[in-house]
All heavy atoms as a GROMACS GRO file, in nm:
protein
  420
    1MET      N    1   1.398   0.834  -1.292
    1MET     CA    2   1.517   0.840  -1.212
    1MET      C    3   1.502   0.763  -1.082
    1MET      O    4   1.600   0.716  -1.027
    1MET     CB    5   1.556   0.985  -1.186
    1MET     CG    6   1.615   1.054  -1.306
    1MET     SD    7   1.764   0.972  -1.364
    1MET     CE    8   1.740   0.984  -1.538
    2ARG      N    9   1.379   0.751  -1.034
    2ARG     CA   10   1.360   0.676  -0.909
    2ARG      C   11   1.383   0.526  -0.935
    2ARG      O   12   1.437   0.456  -0.850
    2ARG     CB   13   1.222   0.703  -0.852
    2ARG     CG   14   1.215   0.843  -0.798
    2ARG     CD   15   1.079   0.874  -0.735
    2ARG     NE   16   1.079   1.007  -0.682
    2ARG     CZ   17   1.036   1.116  -0.747
    2ARG    NH1   18   0.987   1.101  -0.870
    2ARG    NH2   19   1.038   1.234  -0.692
    3ILE      N   20   1.343   0.479  -1.051
    3ILE     CA   21   1.369   0.340  -1.086
    3ILE      C   22   1.522   0.319  -1.099
    3ILE      O   23   1.574   0.219  -1.047
    3ILE     CB   24   1.298   0.300  -1.217
    3ILE    CG1   25   1.146   0.298  -1.193
    3ILE    CG2   26   1.345   0.164  -1.269
    3ILE    CD1   27   1.065   0.287  -1.319
    4ALA      N   28   1.588   0.411  -1.162
    4ALA     CA   29   1.733   0.401  -1.174
    4ALA      C   30   1.799   0.398  -1.038
    4ALA      O   31   1.889   0.318  -1.012
    4ALA     CB   32   1.788   0.518  -1.256
    5ARG      N   33   1.753   0.482  -0.946
    5ARG     CA   34   1.806   0.486  -0.811
    5ARG      C   35   1.791   0.349  -0.745
    5ARG      O   36   1.885   0.297  -0.685
    5ARG     CB   37   1.730   0.590  -0.731
    5ARG     CG   38   1.771   0.599  -0.585
    5ARG     CD   39   1.673   0.680  -0.506
    5ARG     NE   40   1.545   0.609  -0.504
    5ARG     CZ   41   1.428   0.666  -0.479
    5ARG    NH1   42   1.422   0.796  -0.457
    5ARG    NH2   43   1.317   0.596  -0.479
    6ASP      N   44   1.673   0.287  -0.758
    6ASP     CA   45   1.650   0.158  -0.696
    6ASP      C   46   1.737   0.048  -0.757
    6ASP      O   47   1.789  -0.037  -0.685
    6ASP     CB   48   1.503   0.119  -0.709
    6ASP     CG   49   1.411   0.210  -0.625
    6ASP    OD1   50   1.462   0.283  -0.536
    6ASP    OD2   51   1.290   0.210  -0.652
    7LEU      N   52   1.754   0.053  -0.889
    7LEU     CA   53   1.839  -0.045  -0.956
    7LEU      C   54   1.984  -0.030  -0.912
    7LEU      O   55   2.054  -0.130  -0.885
    7LEU     CB   56   1.827  -0.032  -1.108
    7LEU     CG   57   1.692  -0.073  -1.167
    7LEU    CD1   58   1.685  -0.029  -1.313
    7LEU    CD2   59   1.672  -0.222  -1.153
    8LEU      N   60   2.032   0.094  -0.903
    8LEU     CA   61   2.169   0.117  -0.858
    8LEU      C   62   2.188   0.073  -0.714
    8LEU      O   63   2.291   0.011  -0.680
    8LEU     CB   64   2.205   0.265  -0.873
    8LEU     CG   65   2.222   0.315  -1.016
    8LEU    CD1   66   2.223   0.467  -1.020
    8LEU    CD2   67   2.347   0.258  -1.078
    9ALA      N   68   2.092   0.102  -0.630
    9ALA     CA   69   2.101   0.060  -0.488
    9ALA      C   70   2.104  -0.092  -0.476
    9ALA      O   71   2.165  -0.145  -0.384
    9ALA     CB   72   1.984   0.117  -0.411
   10GLY      N   73   2.043  -0.159  -0.573
   10GLY     CA   74   2.045  -0.305  -0.575
   10GLY      C   75   2.171  -0.366  -0.632
   10GLY      O   76   2.186  -0.487  -0.637
   11GLY      N   77   2.263  -0.280  -0.679
   11GLY     CA   78   2.392  -0.329  -0.727
   11GLY      C   79   2.406  -0.341  -0.878
   11GLY      O   80   2.510  -0.387  -0.925
   12ALA      N   81   2.305  -0.300  -0.954
   12ALA     CA   82   2.316  -0.309  -1.100
   12ALA      C   83   2.420  -0.211  -1.150
   12ALA      O   84   2.431  -0.098  -1.100
   12ALA     CB   85   2.182  -0.278  -1.164
   13PRO      N   86   2.501  -0.250  -1.248
   13PRO     CA   87   2.600  -0.158  -1.304
   13PRO      C   88   2.534  -0.037  -1.370
   13PRO      O   89   2.428  -0.051  -1.432
   13PRO     CB   90   2.672  -0.243  -1.410
   13PRO     CG   91   2.632  -0.384  -1.385
   13PRO     CD   92   2.503  -0.381  -1.311
   14PRO      N   93   2.593   0.082  -1.354
   14PRO     CA   94   2.534   0.202  -1.414
   14PRO      C   95   2.505   0.188  -1.563
   14PRO      O   96   2.401   0.236  -1.610
   14PRO     CB   97   2.638   0.310  -1.386
   14PRO     CG   98   2.703   0.265  -1.260
   14PRO     CD   99   2.711   0.115  -1.271
   15SER      N  100   2.590   0.122  -1.638
   15SER     CA  101   2.566   0.107  -1.781
   15SER      C  102   2.441   0.024  -1.809
   15SER      O  103   2.362   0.055  -1.899
   15SER     CB  104   2.686   0.046  -1.851
   15SER     OG  105   2.716  -0.081  -1.794
   16ALA      N  106   2.418  -0.078  -1.730
   16ALA     CA  107   2.298  -0.162  -1.745
   16ALA      C  108   2.173  -0.084  -1.705
   16ALA      O  109   2.068  -0.095  -1.769
   16ALA     CB  110   2.310  -0.290  -1.662
   17VAL      N  111   2.183  -0.002  -1.601
   17VAL     CA  112   2.071   0.079  -1.558
   17VAL      C  113   2.035   0.179  -1.668
   17VAL      O  114   1.918   0.198  -1.699
   17VAL     CB  115   2.102   0.152  -1.425
   17VAL    CG1  116   1.994   0.250  -1.388
   17VAL    CG2  117   2.124   0.050  -1.314
   18ALA      N  118   2.137   0.242  -1.724
   18ALA     CA  119   2.112   0.338  -1.833
   18ALA      C  120   2.032   0.274  -1.945
   18ALA      O  121   1.931   0.328  -1.991
   18ALA     CB  122   2.244   0.394  -1.884
   19ARG      N  123   2.076   0.158  -1.991
   19ARG     CA  124   2.006   0.087  -2.098
   19ARG      C  125   1.864   0.048  -2.055
   19ARG      O  126   1.769   0.060  -2.132
   19ARG     CB  127   2.084  -0.036  -2.141
   19ARG     CG  128   2.206  -0.004  -2.225
   19ARG     CD  129   2.268  -0.130  -2.284
   19ARG     NE  130   2.296  -0.233  -2.186
   19ARG     CZ  131   2.410  -0.243  -2.118
   19ARG    NH1  132   2.508  -0.156  -2.139
   19ARG    NH2  133   2.429  -0.339  -2.031
   20ARG      N  134   1.852  -0.002  -1.934
   20ARG     CA  135   1.723  -0.048  -1.885
   20ARG      C  136   1.617   0.063  -1.883
   20ARG      O  137   1.500   0.037  -1.910
   20ARG     CB  138   1.741  -0.106  -1.745
   20ARG     CG  139   1.616  -0.141  -1.672
   20ARG     CD  140   1.580  -0.288  -1.695
   20ARG     NE  141   1.452  -0.320  -1.637
   20ARG     CZ  142   1.436  -0.381  -1.519
   20ARG    NH1  143   1.541  -0.416  -1.448
   20ARG    NH2  144   1.317  -0.408  -1.475
   21ILE      N  145   1.658   0.184  -1.851
   21ILE     CA  146   1.559   0.290  -1.844
   21ILE      C  147   1.552   0.374  -1.972
   21ILE      O  148   1.483   0.476  -1.975
   21ILE     CB  149   1.577   0.379  -1.719
   21ILE    CG1  150   1.707   0.456  -1.722
   21ILE    CG2  151   1.566   0.295  -1.594
   21ILE    CD1  152   1.715   0.564  -1.618
   22GLY      N  153   1.624   0.331  -2.074
   22GLY     CA  154   1.604   0.392  -2.206
   22GLY      C  155   1.710   0.488  -2.256
   22GLY      O  156   1.689   0.557  -2.356
   23TYR      N  157   1.825   0.493  -2.188
   23TYR     CA  158   1.933   0.580  -2.236
   23TYR      C  159   2.028   0.499  -2.323
   23TYR      O  160   2.069   0.389  -2.285
   23TYR     CB  161   2.010   0.640  -2.119
   23TYR     CG  162   1.938   0.754  -2.051
   23TYR    CD1  163   1.845   0.730  -1.951
   23TYR    CD2  164   1.960   0.885  -2.090
   23TYR    CE1  165   1.776   0.831  -1.890
   23TYR    CE2  166   1.892   0.988  -2.029
   23TYR     CZ  167   1.801   0.961  -1.929
   23TYR     OH  168   1.734   1.065  -1.868
   24ALA      N  169   2.063   0.555  -2.438
   24ALA     CA  170   2.157   0.487  -2.527
   24ALA      C  171   2.301   0.505  -2.483
   24ALA      O  172   2.386   0.423  -2.515
   24ALA     CB  173   2.140   0.539  -2.669
   25HIS      N  174   2.326   0.611  -2.409
   25HIS     CA  175   2.464   0.643  -2.369
   25HIS      C  176   2.473   0.664  -2.220
   25HIS      O  177   2.392   0.739  -2.160
   25HIS     CB  178   2.513   0.770  -2.440
   25HIS     CG  179   2.508   0.758  -2.588
   25HIS    ND1  180   2.600   0.684  -2.660
   25HIS    CD2  181   2.419   0.806  -2.679
   25HIS    CE1  182   2.570   0.691  -2.789
   25HIS    NE2  183   2.459   0.764  -2.802
   26LEU      N  184   2.571   0.600  -2.158
   26LEU     CA  185   2.592   0.614  -2.015
   26LEU      C  186   2.617   0.758  -1.975
   26LEU      O  187   2.566   0.803  -1.872
   26LEU     CB  188   2.711   0.525  -1.970
   26LEU     CG  189   2.750   0.534  -1.824
   26LEU    CD1  190   2.634   0.498  -1.732
   26LEU    CD2  191   2.869   0.445  -1.799
   27SER      N  192   2.689   0.832  -2.054
   27SER     CA  193   2.720   0.969  -2.018
   27SER      C  194   2.595   1.055  -2.010
   27SER      O  195   2.581   1.138  -1.918
   27SER     CB  196   2.820   1.032  -2.117
   27SER     OG  197   2.767   1.030  -2.248
   28THR      N  198   2.500   1.036  -2.099
   28THR     CA  199   2.375   1.112  -2.096
   28THR      C  200   2.293   1.075  -1.972
   28THR      O  201   2.238   1.162  -1.905
   28THR     CB  202   2.293   1.086  -2.223
   28THR    OG1  203   2.376   1.112  -2.338
   28THR    CG2  204   2.170   1.172  -2.229
   29PHE      N  205   2.287   0.947  -1.942
   29PHE     CA  206   2.219   0.903  -1.822
   29PHE      C  207   2.285   0.960  -1.699
   29PHE      O  208   2.217   1.007  -1.607
   29PHE     CB  209   2.219   0.750  -1.817
   29PHE     CG  210   2.184   0.695  -1.680
   29PHE    CD1  211   2.059   0.711  -1.627
   29PHE    CD2  212   2.280   0.629  -1.605
   29PHE    CE1  213   2.029   0.660  -1.501
   29PHE    CE2  214   2.251   0.581  -1.481
   29PHE     CZ  215   2.123   0.596  -1.427
   30SER      N  216   2.416   0.958  -1.694
   30SER     CA  217   2.490   1.007  -1.577
   30SER      C  218   2.460   1.155  -1.551
   30SER      O  219   2.439   1.195  -1.435
   30SER     CB  220   2.640   0.986  -1.598
   30SER     OG  221   2.709   1.023  -1.482
   31VAL      N  222   2.456   1.235  -1.656
   31VAL     CA  223   2.426   1.377  -1.640
   31VAL      C  224   2.283   1.395  -1.587
   31VAL      O  225   2.260   1.470  -1.492
   31VAL     CB  226   2.444   1.453  -1.773
   31VAL    CG1  227   2.386   1.593  -1.766
   31VAL    CG2  228   2.590   1.460  -1.810
   32ALA      N  229   2.188   1.323  -1.644
   32ALA     CA  230   2.048   1.334  -1.600
   32ALA      C  231   2.033   1.288  -1.456
   32ALA      O  232   1.964   1.351  -1.376
   32ALA     CB  233   1.958   1.256  -1.694
   33PHE      N  234   2.095   1.177  -1.422
   33PHE     CA  235   2.085   1.124  -1.286
   33PHE      C  236   2.147   1.221  -1.187
   33PHE      O  237   2.090   1.248  -1.081
   33PHE     CB  238   2.156   0.988  -1.278
   33PHE     CG  239   2.137   0.918  -1.147
   33PHE    CD1  240   2.035   0.829  -1.127
   33PHE    CD2  241   2.224   0.942  -1.039
   33PHE    CE1  242   2.017   0.764  -1.006
   33PHE    CE2  243   2.207   0.878  -0.917
   33PHE     CZ  244   2.103   0.789  -0.900
   34SER      N  245   2.261   1.277  -1.222
   34SER     CA  246   2.328   1.372  -1.133
   34SER      C  247   2.244   1.496  -1.110
   34SER      O  248   2.237   1.547  -0.997
   34SER     CB  249   2.464   1.412  -1.193
   34SER     OG  250   2.549   1.300  -1.201
   35ARG      N  251   2.180   1.544  -1.213
   35ARG     CA  252   2.093   1.662  -1.196
   35ARG      C  253   1.972   1.630  -1.108
   35ARG      O  254   1.931   1.712  -1.027
   35ARG     CB  255   2.044   1.710  -1.333
   35ARG     CG  256   2.151   1.781  -1.409
   35ARG     CD  257   2.100   1.836  -1.540
   35ARG     NE  258   2.208   1.900  -1.612
   35ARG     CZ  259   2.210   1.917  -1.741
   35ARG    NH1  260   2.109   1.876  -1.816
   35ARG    NH2  261   2.313   1.978  -1.800
   36PHE      N  262   1.918   1.513  -1.121
   36PHE     CA  263   1.800   1.475  -1.044
   36PHE      C  264   1.832   1.443  -0.898
   36PHE      O  265   1.761   1.486  -0.808
   36PHE     CB  266   1.732   1.353  -1.109
   36PHE     CG  267   1.595   1.323  -1.057
   36PHE    CD1  268   1.485   1.386  -1.114
   36PHE    CD2  269   1.577   1.236  -0.954
   36PHE    CE1  270   1.357   1.361  -1.065
   36PHE    CE2  271   1.448   1.209  -0.907
   36PHE     CZ  272   1.339   1.272  -0.961
   37HIS      N  273   1.940   1.368  -0.877
   37HIS     CA  274   1.973   1.319  -0.742
   37HIS      C  275   2.087   1.393  -0.672
   37HIS      O  276   2.112   1.372  -0.553
   37HIS     CB  277   2.005   1.170  -0.746
   37HIS     CG  278   1.885   1.085  -0.772
   37HIS    ND1  279   1.781   1.069  -0.683
   37HIS    CD2  280   1.851   1.012  -0.880
   37HIS    CE1  281   1.690   0.990  -0.734
   37HIS    NE2  282   1.729   0.954  -0.855
   38GLY      N  283   2.163   1.474  -0.747
   38GLY     CA  284   2.274   1.547  -0.686
   38GLY      C  285   2.402   1.466  -0.670
   38GLY      O  286   2.498   1.517  -0.613
   39LEU      N  287   2.402   1.346  -0.719
   39LEU     CA  288   2.521   1.259  -0.717
   39LEU      C  289   2.527   1.184  -0.848
   39LEU      O  290   2.424   1.154  -0.908
   39LEU     CB  291   2.510   1.153  -0.606
   39LEU     CG  292   2.516   1.197  -0.462
   39LEU    CD1  293   2.479   1.079  -0.371
   39LEU    CD2  294   2.655   1.244  -0.427
   40SER      N  295   2.648   1.148  -0.890
   40SER     CA  296   2.660   1.065  -1.010
   40SER      C  297   2.608   0.924  -0.976
   40SER      O  298   2.602   0.887  -0.857
   40SER     CB  299   2.807   1.056  -1.053
   40SER     OG  300   2.880   0.977  -0.960
   41PRO      N  301   2.571   0.847  -1.076
   41PRO     CA  302   2.525   0.711  -1.048
   41PRO      C  303   2.627   0.630  -0.969
   41PRO      O  304   2.592   0.558  -0.875
   41PRO     CB  305   2.502   0.650  -1.189
   41PRO     CG  306   2.474   0.769  -1.275
   41PRO     CD  307   2.560   0.879  -1.219
   42ARG      N  308   2.753   0.642  -1.003
   42ARG     CA  309   2.858   0.566  -0.934
   42ARG      C  310   2.870   0.612  -0.789
   42ARG      O  311   2.881   0.529  -0.697
   42ARG     CB  312   2.991   0.584  -1.005
   42ARG     CG  313   3.102   0.500  -0.945
   42ARG     CD  314   3.216   0.491  -1.036
   42ARG     NE  315   3.166   0.429  -1.160
   42ARG     CZ  316   3.237   0.402  -1.266
   42ARG    NH1  317   3.363   0.432  -1.269
   42ARG    NH2  318   3.184   0.347  -1.371
   43ASP      N  319   2.869   0.744  -0.766
   43ASP     CA  320   2.877   0.795  -0.629
   43ASP      C  321   2.756   0.753  -0.547
   43ASP      O  322   2.768   0.717  -0.430
   43ASP     CB  323   2.892   0.947  -0.628
   43ASP     CG  324   3.025   0.994  -0.678
   43ASP    OD1  325   3.121   0.912  -0.684
   43ASP    OD2  326   3.037   1.114  -0.714
   44TYR      N  327   2.640   0.759  -0.608
   44TYR     CA  328   2.517   0.716  -0.539
   44TYR      C  329   2.530   0.569  -0.499
   44TYR      O  330   2.499   0.531  -0.386
   44TYR     CB  331   2.395   0.738  -0.625
   44TYR     CG  332   2.270   0.691  -0.559
   44TYR    CD1  333   2.204   0.772  -0.467
   44TYR    CD2  334   2.217   0.564  -0.586
   44TYR    CE1  335   2.089   0.725  -0.401
   44TYR    CE2  336   2.104   0.520  -0.524
   44TYR     CZ  337   2.041   0.600  -0.431
   44TYR     OH  338   1.929   0.553  -0.367
   45GLN      N  339   2.573   0.487  -0.591
   45GLN     CA  340   2.584   0.344  -0.567
   45GLN      C  341   2.687   0.315  -0.455
   45GLN      O  342   2.661   0.232  -0.367
   45GLN     CB  343   2.625   0.272  -0.694
   45GLN     CG  344   2.605   0.123  -0.689
   45GLN     CD  345   2.620   0.061  -0.825
   45GLN    OE1  346   2.717   0.088  -0.896
   45GLN    NE2  347   2.526  -0.021  -0.863
   46GLN      N  348   2.798   0.386  -0.456
   46GLN     CA  349   2.897   0.368  -0.349
   46GLN      C  350   2.841   0.409  -0.215
   46GLN      O  351   2.863   0.342  -0.114
   46GLN     CB  352   3.024   0.446  -0.382
   46GLN     CG  353   3.103   0.386  -0.495
   46GLN     CD  354   3.221   0.472  -0.536
   46GLN    OE1  355   3.235   0.586  -0.496
   46GLN    NE2  356   3.309   0.414  -0.617
   47ARG      N  357   2.772   0.521  -0.210
   47ARG     CA  358   2.712   0.568  -0.085
   47ARG      C  359   2.613   0.464  -0.029
   47ARG      O  360   2.612   0.434   0.089
   47ARG     CB  361   2.642   0.701  -0.105
   47ARG     CG  362   2.591   0.760   0.025
   47ARG     CD  363   2.513   0.886   0.002
   47ARG     NE  364   2.382   0.850  -0.051
   47ARG     CZ  365   2.291   0.936  -0.086
   47ARG    NH1  366   2.315   1.064  -0.083
   47ARG    NH2  367   2.174   0.895  -0.130
   48GLU      N  368   2.530   0.409  -0.119
   48GLU     CA  369   2.433   0.309  -0.073
   48GLU      C  370   2.501   0.182  -0.025
   48GLU      O  371   2.457   0.120   0.072
   48GLU     CB  372   2.335   0.277  -0.187
   48GLU     CG  373   2.239   0.390  -0.215
   48GLU     CD  374   2.157   0.431  -0.095
   48GLU    OE1  375   2.088   0.344  -0.038
   48GLU    OE2  376   2.162   0.549  -0.054
   49ALA      N  377   2.609   0.142  -0.091
   49ALA     CA  378   2.683   0.024  -0.047
   49ALA      C  379   2.741   0.044   0.091
   49ALA      O  380   2.739  -0.048   0.174
   49ALA     CB  381   2.792  -0.009  -0.150
   50GLU      N  382   2.793   0.163   0.117
   50GLU     CA  383   2.848   0.192   0.250
   50GLU      C  384   2.737   0.194   0.356
   50GLU      O  385   2.762   0.148   0.469
   50GLU     CB  386   2.919   0.326   0.246
   50GLU     CG  387   3.049   0.323   0.168
   50GLU     CD  388   3.112   0.458   0.149
   50GLU    OE1  389   3.063   0.559   0.206
   50GLU    OE2  390   3.211   0.466   0.074
   51ARG      N  391   2.622   0.244   0.322
   51ARG     CA  392   2.509   0.245   0.419
   51ARG      C  393   2.463   0.107   0.455
   51ARG      O  394   2.416   0.082   0.564
   51ARG     CB  395   2.390   0.321   0.358
   51ARG     CG  396   2.403   0.467   0.363
   51ARG     CD  397   2.273   0.527   0.313
   51ARG     NE  398   2.280   0.670   0.322
   51ARG     CZ  399   2.187   0.753   0.278
   51ARG    NH1  400   2.076   0.703   0.226
   51ARG    NH2  401   2.200   0.882   0.289
   52ASN      N  402   2.476   0.014   0.361
   52ASN     CA  403   2.425  -0.123   0.382
   52ASN      C  404   2.526  -0.216   0.442
   52ASN      O  405   2.500  -0.336   0.454
   52ASN     CB  406   2.370  -0.178   0.250
   52ASN     CG  407   2.246  -0.103   0.206
   52ASN    OD1  408   2.166  -0.060   0.287
   52ASN    ND2  409   2.232  -0.087   0.076
   53ARG      N  410   2.641  -0.166   0.481
   53ARG     CA  411   2.744  -0.253   0.540
   53ARG      C  412   2.711  -0.285   0.683
   53ARG      O  413   2.656  -0.224   0.759
   53ARG     CB  414   2.880  -0.187   0.534
   53ARG     CG  415   2.936  -0.189   0.395
   53ARG     CD  416   3.075  -0.134   0.397
   53ARG     NE  417   3.118  -0.122   0.257
   53ARG     CZ  418   3.228  -0.065   0.222
   53ARG    NH1  419   3.307  -0.012   0.310
   53ARG    NH2  420   3.262  -0.058   0.097
   0.00000   0.00000   0.00000
């Protein structure tokens, strides 16, 4: 999940991140990411984009 976090922070689309770290389905990745980080992949990515403005 830390690799996924870094990829999302770098701007990679959530679906590409899911595939890259071994998830066949975006929804399964999203649930796992949300449990680990407390935010959905999309929400995490938006938050990071706002921080980097």
